[in-house]
PLY file of the C-alpha trace (Angstrom):
ply
format ascii 1.0
element vertex 487
property float x
property float y
property float z
element edge 486
property int vertex1
property int vertex2
end_header
-43.23 33.10 -1.69
-44.15 29.38 -1.75
-42.41 26.49 0.15
-40.89 23.25 -0.71
-41.37 19.88 0.99
-39.67 16.64 -0.33
-40.93 13.14 0.46
-39.87 9.62 -0.43
-42.07 7.19 -2.11
-40.59 4.39 -0.49
-38.81 1.48 -2.05
-41.86 -0.41 -3.52
-45.51 -0.08 -3.18
-47.66 2.02 -1.18
-47.54 -0.02 1.97
-44.24 1.19 2.70
-44.89 5.02 2.38
-45.23 6.64 5.64
-48.47 8.14 7.02
-46.99 11.56 7.34
-45.80 11.24 3.72
-49.38 10.27 2.57
-50.78 13.26 4.37
-48.36 15.83 2.92
-49.14 14.36 -0.66
-52.60 14.22 -0.45
-52.91 17.87 0.82
-50.35 19.53 -1.75
-51.13 22.37 -3.84
-48.65 21.00 -6.27
-47.53 17.60 -6.33
-44.34 16.72 -8.71
-42.78 13.29 -8.88
-39.51 12.62 -10.21
-40.60 9.75 -12.13
-44.06 8.06 -12.55
-42.04 4.89 -13.07
-42.39 3.75 -9.42
-45.03 1.13 -7.82
-46.29 3.67 -5.72
-47.50 6.07 -8.55
-50.17 3.85 -9.40
-51.66 3.75 -5.91
-51.52 7.79 -5.94
-53.71 7.78 -8.99
-56.26 5.29 -7.38
-56.49 7.24 -4.47
-57.33 10.34 -6.74
-54.02 12.30 -5.80
-52.94 14.32 -8.86
-49.36 15.09 -9.94
-46.97 15.90 -12.47
-43.75 13.96 -13.40
-40.45 15.13 -15.07
-40.38 11.70 -17.12
-40.00 13.87 -20.40
-36.79 15.32 -19.32
-35.10 11.85 -19.36
-35.82 11.83 -23.25
-34.86 15.27 -23.97
-31.65 15.88 -21.94
-28.00 14.82 -22.88
-27.36 13.22 -19.60
-28.73 12.38 -16.16
-26.83 15.38 -14.57
-28.59 17.51 -16.84
-31.93 16.11 -16.02
-31.40 16.31 -12.16
-30.45 19.94 -12.62
-33.31 20.82 -14.94
-35.81 19.13 -12.44
-34.10 21.02 -9.45
-34.29 24.52 -11.14
-38.06 23.83 -12.09
-39.07 22.68 -8.59
-37.18 26.03 -6.94
-38.85 28.09 -9.81
-42.35 26.96 -9.39
-41.95 27.37 -5.20
-41.63 31.10 -5.88
-45.33 31.23 -6.56
-46.97 27.91 -5.00
-46.28 25.25 -2.30
-44.40 22.29 -4.01
-44.53 18.76 -2.55
-41.87 16.90 -4.53
-41.73 13.22 -4.23
-38.64 10.84 -5.18
-38.22 7.22 -5.25
-37.12 5.73 -1.84
-36.06 7.93 0.83
-35.15 11.62 -0.06
-31.79 11.43 1.70
-30.52 8.31 0.02
-28.82 8.31 -3.29
-30.93 11.15 -4.61
-29.14 13.65 -6.57
-31.68 16.10 -6.99
-32.54 16.72 -3.43
-28.73 18.00 -2.86
-29.31 20.60 -6.08
-32.59 21.56 -4.62
-31.09 22.53 -1.03
-28.48 24.55 -2.68
-30.87 26.35 -4.69
-33.66 26.79 -2.09
-30.93 28.27 0.31
-29.65 30.78 -2.39
-33.22 31.92 -3.24
-34.30 32.11 0.49
-37.01 29.56 -0.20
-38.50 27.40 2.65
-37.43 23.89 2.57
-38.37 20.68 4.56
-37.55 17.12 3.86
-39.55 14.20 5.37
-37.88 10.90 6.37
-38.83 7.86 4.06
-37.86 4.34 3.97
-35.17 3.57 1.25
-34.39 0.64 -0.61
-31.41 -0.25 1.76
-33.81 -1.53 4.29
-35.05 -3.98 1.95
-31.32 -5.17 0.91
-30.29 -5.53 4.60
-33.32 -7.78 5.08
-33.19 -9.75 1.86
-29.44 -10.31 2.08
-29.02 -10.40 5.87
-26.36 -7.97 6.23
-25.76 -5.25 9.13
-24.27 -1.96 7.72
-22.51 -1.38 11.04
-20.07 -3.92 9.63
-19.32 -1.27 6.83
-21.23 -0.66 3.88
-20.62 2.03 1.09
-23.76 3.19 -0.88
-23.00 4.80 -4.36
-24.75 5.66 -7.90
-23.75 3.80 -10.80
-23.07 6.95 -12.77
-20.68 8.00 -9.98
-18.75 4.98 -9.59
-15.90 5.78 -12.06
-15.44 9.34 -10.41
-14.78 8.04 -6.92
-12.61 5.83 -5.09
-14.20 2.96 -3.73
-12.94 0.94 -0.81
-13.87 -2.69 -1.75
-12.82 -4.12 1.86
-16.37 -3.26 2.88
-19.52 -4.15 1.15
-20.55 -1.85 -1.63
-24.30 -1.30 -2.99
-24.46 0.16 -6.40
-27.89 2.05 -6.87
-29.65 2.77 -10.37
-27.79 0.71 -12.69
-30.62 1.78 -15.29
-29.65 -0.21 -18.30
-27.49 -2.61 -19.80
-24.82 -0.09 -20.87
-24.79 1.51 -17.44
-24.22 -2.25 -16.07
-21.50 -2.84 -18.43
-19.50 0.39 -17.36
-19.82 -0.56 -13.61
-18.67 -4.10 -14.46
-15.60 -2.86 -16.22
-14.90 -0.36 -13.49
-14.93 -3.30 -10.94
-12.82 -5.73 -12.92
-10.28 -3.34 -12.70
-10.00 -4.27 -8.69
-11.88 -7.47 -8.64
-11.44 -11.18 -10.07
-13.64 -11.33 -13.29
-15.38 -14.43 -11.51
-15.96 -12.53 -8.21
-19.57 -13.13 -7.06
-21.81 -10.22 -6.95
-25.72 -9.86 -6.31
-28.13 -8.55 -8.65
-31.05 -7.17 -6.84
-33.94 -6.68 -8.96
-37.32 -4.84 -7.80
-37.14 -5.47 -4.33
-40.32 -5.00 -2.51
-42.32 -5.80 -5.67
-44.04 -9.36 -6.43
-41.63 -9.76 -9.25
-38.30 -9.24 -7.24
-35.53 -11.40 -8.13
-32.01 -11.65 -6.40
-29.57 -13.41 -8.43
-25.90 -14.35 -7.49
-23.49 -14.26 -10.55
-19.96 -13.98 -11.59
-19.02 -10.19 -12.00
-18.16 -10.78 -15.72
-21.92 -11.96 -16.45
-23.28 -8.73 -14.94
-24.38 -6.99 -18.15
-25.70 -10.19 -19.48
-29.00 -9.85 -17.77
-31.63 -8.26 -19.94
-34.21 -7.38 -17.37
-31.71 -4.60 -15.64
-33.59 -1.38 -15.29
-34.01 1.64 -13.03
-35.21 -0.53 -10.28
-32.17 -2.58 -10.15
-29.10 -2.49 -7.78
-25.93 -4.33 -7.24
-24.64 -5.47 -3.90
-20.73 -6.19 -4.13
-19.69 -8.39 -1.13
-16.55 -7.12 0.79
-13.24 -8.21 -0.98
-10.34 -8.94 1.10
-7.08 -9.21 -0.58
-4.93 -12.14 0.36
-1.60 -10.88 2.06
0.46 -12.17 -0.69
-1.26 -9.98 -3.40
-0.36 -6.61 -4.41
-1.35 -3.71 -6.64
-0.19 -0.86 -8.44
-3.09 1.13 -7.94
-1.86 3.43 -5.09
1.07 4.43 -6.97
-1.00 4.81 -10.01
-3.73 6.85 -8.54
-0.89 9.25 -7.22
0.70 9.77 -10.47
-2.69 10.27 -12.19
-3.29 12.95 -9.47
-0.10 14.79 -10.09
-0.61 14.84 -13.63
-4.41 16.04 -13.54
-5.36 19.54 -13.89
-4.92 21.16 -10.51
-2.23 18.74 -9.79
1.66 19.41 -9.53
3.02 22.16 -12.13
6.34 20.45 -12.62
4.61 16.81 -13.04
1.97 18.23 -15.70
4.92 19.50 -17.82
6.89 16.68 -18.03
7.50 14.36 -21.23
8.93 11.05 -21.83
12.10 12.88 -23.13
12.31 15.25 -20.35
12.59 12.36 -17.92
14.89 10.42 -19.83
17.74 11.56 -17.34
15.79 10.84 -14.20
15.02 7.38 -15.43
18.86 6.76 -16.04
19.79 8.17 -12.92
17.14 5.96 -11.09
18.48 3.00 -12.40
22.17 3.54 -11.39
20.79 4.26 -7.86
19.26 0.82 -8.26
22.61 -0.72 -8.93
24.58 1.22 -6.32
21.99 -0.27 -3.56
23.20 -3.72 -5.28
26.42 -3.15 -4.74
26.09 -1.63 -0.90
24.16 -4.96 -0.31
21.72 -2.66 1.40
18.31 -4.45 1.28
16.31 -1.08 2.75
18.27 1.01 0.29
17.41 -1.21 -2.75
13.90 -1.48 -1.58
13.37 2.50 -1.92
15.56 2.70 -4.76
13.45 0.14 -6.55
10.29 2.13 -5.55
11.86 5.15 -7.20
12.49 3.28 -10.54
9.02 1.96 -10.44
7.63 5.37 -9.89
9.63 6.53 -13.18
7.74 3.16 -15.18
4.23 4.32 -14.00
5.09 7.83 -14.63
5.82 7.06 -18.31
2.93 4.53 -18.67
0.57 7.29 -17.44
1.81 9.68 -20.03
1.54 7.16 -22.85
-2.23 6.49 -21.53
-3.17 10.19 -21.62
-2.38 10.34 -25.25
-3.93 6.95 -25.99
-0.84 5.13 -26.99
-0.71 2.41 -24.01
-1.61 1.96 -20.62
0.17 0.39 -17.52
-1.96 -2.62 -18.08
-0.70 -2.85 -21.63
3.03 -2.99 -20.29
2.37 -5.62 -17.86
0.55 -7.59 -20.16
3.02 -7.22 -23.03
5.93 -8.44 -20.57
4.00 -11.03 -19.36
3.26 -12.45 -22.69
7.00 -12.03 -23.77
8.33 -14.02 -20.95
5.72 -16.75 -21.32
6.93 -17.05 -24.93
10.47 -17.32 -24.23
10.40 -19.65 -21.74
8.64 -22.61 -23.45
10.91 -25.05 -21.20
8.80 -23.73 -18.24
5.41 -23.02 -19.74
5.53 -25.38 -22.83
6.78 -28.76 -23.71
10.45 -28.00 -24.45
13.13 -29.71 -22.53
16.63 -28.03 -21.90
19.69 -29.45 -20.10
21.27 -26.41 -18.43
21.27 -22.52 -17.97
23.41 -22.05 -21.59
20.83 -23.76 -23.44
18.22 -21.61 -22.00
19.96 -18.59 -23.31
20.50 -20.04 -26.67
16.65 -21.02 -27.21
16.06 -17.46 -25.62
18.06 -15.89 -28.35
16.44 -17.81 -31.05
12.79 -16.82 -29.79
14.09 -13.45 -29.66
15.18 -13.27 -33.35
11.83 -14.69 -34.49
10.05 -11.80 -32.45
12.40 -9.14 -33.87
12.12 -10.35 -37.58
12.00 -6.77 -38.75
15.85 -6.22 -37.89
17.98 -6.01 -40.70
21.50 -6.20 -38.92
23.07 -8.49 -36.14
23.84 -5.60 -34.30
20.35 -4.07 -34.73
18.71 -3.51 -31.12
21.38 -2.19 -28.94
20.04 1.37 -27.58
22.29 4.01 -28.77
21.99 5.81 -25.22
23.80 3.18 -23.57
26.65 3.84 -21.55
29.89 3.36 -23.90
31.35 0.33 -22.17
28.11 -1.53 -21.76
27.41 -0.77 -25.56
30.74 -2.03 -26.46
29.99 -5.24 -24.70
26.67 -5.62 -26.49
28.19 -5.10 -29.67
30.81 -7.62 -29.21
28.54 -9.93 -27.72
26.18 -10.02 -30.78
28.98 -10.36 -33.20
30.45 -13.04 -31.26
27.08 -14.92 -31.34
27.20 -14.56 -35.11
30.94 -16.22 -35.04
32.99 -12.98 -35.24
35.20 -13.72 -32.35
38.53 -14.90 -31.12
38.76 -18.60 -29.96
40.61 -17.85 -26.58
42.11 -14.89 -24.66
45.68 -15.05 -25.89
45.08 -13.13 -29.20
43.09 -10.52 -27.12
45.94 -9.66 -25.07
48.17 -9.37 -28.27
45.65 -6.96 -29.61
45.59 -4.79 -26.57
49.37 -4.47 -26.58
48.94 -3.58 -30.37
46.46 -0.91 -29.57
48.54 0.67 -26.66
51.68 0.89 -28.87
49.21 2.55 -31.54
48.18 5.08 -28.83
51.66 5.60 -27.76
52.50 6.48 -31.48
49.37 8.94 -31.72
50.48 10.63 -28.64
53.87 11.39 -30.08
52.26 12.79 -33.08
50.35 15.24 -31.25
47.30 14.63 -33.68
44.33 15.11 -31.33
41.79 13.31 -33.48
44.08 10.17 -33.91
44.85 10.16 -29.97
41.00 10.19 -29.56
40.62 7.23 -32.12
43.43 5.03 -30.56
42.34 5.57 -27.15
38.57 4.50 -28.20
40.56 1.64 -29.61
42.34 0.64 -26.56
39.35 1.02 -24.31
37.28 -1.21 -26.80
39.82 -3.98 -26.57
40.01 -3.98 -22.88
36.03 -4.54 -23.29
36.73 -7.49 -25.18
39.29 -8.52 -22.85
36.47 -8.42 -20.06
34.27 -10.58 -22.03
37.09 -13.33 -22.03
37.59 -13.05 -18.36
34.20 -13.14 -17.69
33.92 -9.65 -16.18
31.12 -6.89 -16.94
33.65 -3.83 -17.78
30.73 -1.49 -16.75
30.35 -3.03 -13.43
34.01 -3.12 -13.12
34.44 0.54 -13.81
31.73 1.50 -11.41
33.83 -0.55 -8.71
36.90 1.31 -9.61
35.18 4.66 -9.47
33.73 3.72 -6.02
37.48 2.71 -4.90
38.69 5.81 -6.10
36.03 7.81 -4.16
36.89 5.99 -0.95
40.74 6.36 -1.06
40.39 10.22 -2.21
38.18 10.58 0.65
40.72 9.18 2.86
43.56 11.51 1.67
41.10 14.48 2.14
40.48 13.51 5.77
44.35 13.35 6.19
45.01 16.63 4.66
42.31 18.35 6.89
43.81 16.40 9.96
47.48 17.96 9.17
45.70 21.43 8.66
47.55 21.81 5.18
46.46 22.94 1.90
46.52 20.61 -1.18
48.95 22.79 -3.17
51.54 22.61 -0.13
52.02 18.59 -1.16
54.38 17.31 -3.56
53.08 14.39 -5.48
55.26 11.75 -4.00
53.48 12.86 -0.57
49.93 12.44 -1.87
51.10 9.13 -3.52
52.38 7.93 -0.21
48.86 8.74 1.32
47.26 7.02 -1.70
49.34 3.65 -0.55
47.96 4.25 3.19
44.55 4.54 1.76
44.95 0.96 -0.03
46.51 -0.60 3.24
43.69 0.79 5.54
41.38 -0.80 3.20
43.28 -4.02 2.76
43.30 -4.25 6.52
39.68 -3.56 6.94
39.01 -6.25 4.22
40.66 -8.75 6.64
0 1
1 2
2 3
3 4
4 5
5 6
6 7
7 8
8 9
9 10
10 11
11 12
12 13
13 14
14 15
15 16
16 17
17 18
18 19
19 20
20 21
21 22
22 23
23 24
24 25
25 26
26 27
27 28
28 29
29 30
30 31
31 32
32 33
33 34
34 35
35 36
36 37
37 38
38 39
39 40
40 41
41 42
42 43
43 44
44 45
45 46
46 47
47 48
48 49
49 50
50 51
51 52
52 53
53 54
54 55
55 56
56 57
57 58
58 59
59 60
60 61
61 62
62 63
63 64
64 65
65 66
66 67
67 68
68 69
69 70
70 71
71 72
72 73
73 74
74 75
75 76
76 77
77 78
78 79
79 80
80 81
81 82
82 83
83 84
84 85
85 86
86 87
87 88
88 89
89 90
90 91
91 92
92 93
93 94
94 95
95 96
96 97
97 98
98 99
99 100
100 101
101 102
102 103
103 104
104 105
105 106
106 107
107 108
108 109
109 110
110 111
111 112
112 113
113 114
114 115
115 116
116 117
117 118
118 119
119 120
120 121
121 122
122 123
123 124
124 125
125 126
126 127
127 128
128 129
129 130
130 131
131 132
132 133
133 134
134 135
135 136
136 137
137 138
138 139
139 140
140 141
141 142
142 143
143 144
144 145
145 146
146 147
147 148
148 149
149 150
150 151
151 152
152 153
153 154
154 155
155 156
156 157
157 158
158 159
159 160
160 161
161 162
162 163
163 164
164 165
165 166
166 167
167 168
168 169
169 170
170 171
171 172
172 173
173 174
174 175
175 176
176 177
177 178
178 179
179 180
180 181
181 182
182 183
183 184
184 185
185 186
186 187
187 188
188 189
189 190
190 191
191 192
192 193
193 194
194 195
195 196
196 197
197 198
198 199
199 200
200 201
201 202
202 203
203 204
204 205
205 206
206 207
207 208
208 209
209 210
210 211
211 212
212 213
213 214
214 215
215 216
216 217
217 218
218 219
219 220
220 221
221 222
222 223
223 224
224 225
225 226
226 227
227 228
228 229
229 230
230 231
231 232
232 233
233 234
234 235
235 236
236 237
237 238
238 239
239 240
240 241
241 242
242 243
243 244
244 245
245 246
246 247
247 248
248 249
249 250
250 251
251 252
252 253
253 254
254 255
255 256
256 257
257 258
258 259
259 260
260 261
261 262
262 263
263 264
264 265
265 266
266 267
267 268
268 269
269 270
270 271
271 272
272 273
273 274
274 275
275 276
276 277
277 278
278 279
279 280
280 281
281 282
282 283
283 284
284 285
285 286
286 287
287 288
288 289
289 290
290 291
291 292
292 293
293 294
294 295
295 296
296 297
297 298
298 299
299 300
300 301
301 302
302 303
303 304
304 305
305 306
306 307
307 308
308 309
309 310
310 311
311 312
312 313
313 314
314 315
315 316
316 317
317 318
318 319
319 320
320 321
321 322
322 323
323 324
324 325
325 326
326 327
327 328
328 329
329 330
330 331
331 332
332 333
333 334
334 335
335 336
336 337
337 338
338 339
339 340
340 341
341 342
342 343
343 344
344 345
345 346
346 347
347 348
348 349
349 350
350 351
351 352
352 353
353 354
354 355
355 356
356 357
357 358
358 359
359 360
360 361
361 362
362 363
363 364
364 365
365 366
366 367
367 368
368 369
369 370
370 371
371 372
372 373
373 374
374 375
375 376
376 377
377 378
378 379
379 380
380 381
381 382
382 383
383 384
384 385
385 386
386 387
387 388
388 389
389 390
390 391
391 392
392 393
393 394
394 395
395 396
396 397
397 398
398 399
399 400
400 401
401 402
402 403
403 404
404 405
405 406
406 407
407 408
408 409
409 410
410 411
411 412
412 413
413 414
414 415
415 416
416 417
417 418
418 419
419 420
420 421
421 422
422 423
423 424
424 425
425 426
426 427
427 428
428 429
429 430
430 431
431 432
432 433
433 434
434 435
435 436
436 437
437 438
438 439
439 440
440 441
441 442
442 443
443 444
444 445
445 446
446 447
447 448
448 449
449 450
450 451
451 452
452 453
453 454
454 455
455 456
456 457
457 458
458 459
459 460
460 461
461 462
462 463
463 464
464 465
465 466
466 467
467 468
468 469
469 470
470 471
471 472
472 473
473 474
474 475
475 476
476 477
477 478
478 479
479 480
480 481
481 482
482 483
483 484
484 485
485 486
């Protein structure tokens, strides 16, 4: 059984290779270089040091990960019968995937392994850019960037851009978090005569033809302004919950299964507004936002749209519907703004055939009635004033009484619906939202009924022992109590 020794070729020419590394390579039974495309490889040949390389695998394998695994397997296999020295660019312990693979394999096969320290490209970067890593610096490989969370609040060095395609992927990933014109630093062949350091806006990153395996990228620390915010933390959590190994409940949800949750969250926001409770409103808006991000994530998984598409779409719509703000249109007041809004909306929704199209069928009944009447009114189908609405309400109530006398359940239902529909019409003329008014009445009933419950408990009696007249008296008490508190 042989052994494995791993050394580093340094970041540039032979002058930065340690004496110990030279000694180990010169005396190797078998010297294996991950790649001959390194400035120090020519120096080894000149000194008569023979070696083999794994460059052919870069042409044969389907991915870099496959290349690294095949190299590692070969090194360990050779070490079963001979002593192997494996040389990698830079330092063995900095951004070198094969070293990690070999350590695991050697341990499993009980093969002796020794790793020698070496100078990495990072020392050149620190010197050339004048940065101190003690202030915070993340080192990552270009191919691993999309798979890990990157904290851009500290500087980031992205190694081995390899080619234009890889640089393009890195650019797109960074642009999710950084402004398109954020200044980054391209580090090309540091330590060599042809070295080049180029500062450029992020969006130009993949336009540099000279990018190769000796090219790295430095991204200076990005400090978000205090008035900026990001959806990323919430999106990341939803993505994690939906991913394999995430939450079993979240994984099986669909747009349809979450309909009721979305409706409930909207009403909880409305309740927080009615309570005039800023803390509760903040919490409920968060719950509602979570539902929106959840639906966007499910859509993104199927390729339909993403959260960014949602934001871009509504942004475009708002700009288009506010030409008096973002264009050269002038308006006199809020009423004219609404007229323009409706006209623009009709242009956008030209596929609609009926004036009443576009009202969701699942709206609460009172809200749906209000919207139907409002659309008809804009088309000219409406009373001129409130007087005929009162007359219509009286007419509908009389018809309901007649239906009740007939005992026809279907007719009673129809006439009761007409009464409610007319009441919604009345609410429009009185400039009161019927849905909100109804929610207010529901809450008022809840409060007064709770008052009666407390009284009954205090008197230690059962509900069935009360006559309706007594309960009605307690109801009036509840009203008087509320009115007194309101004063």
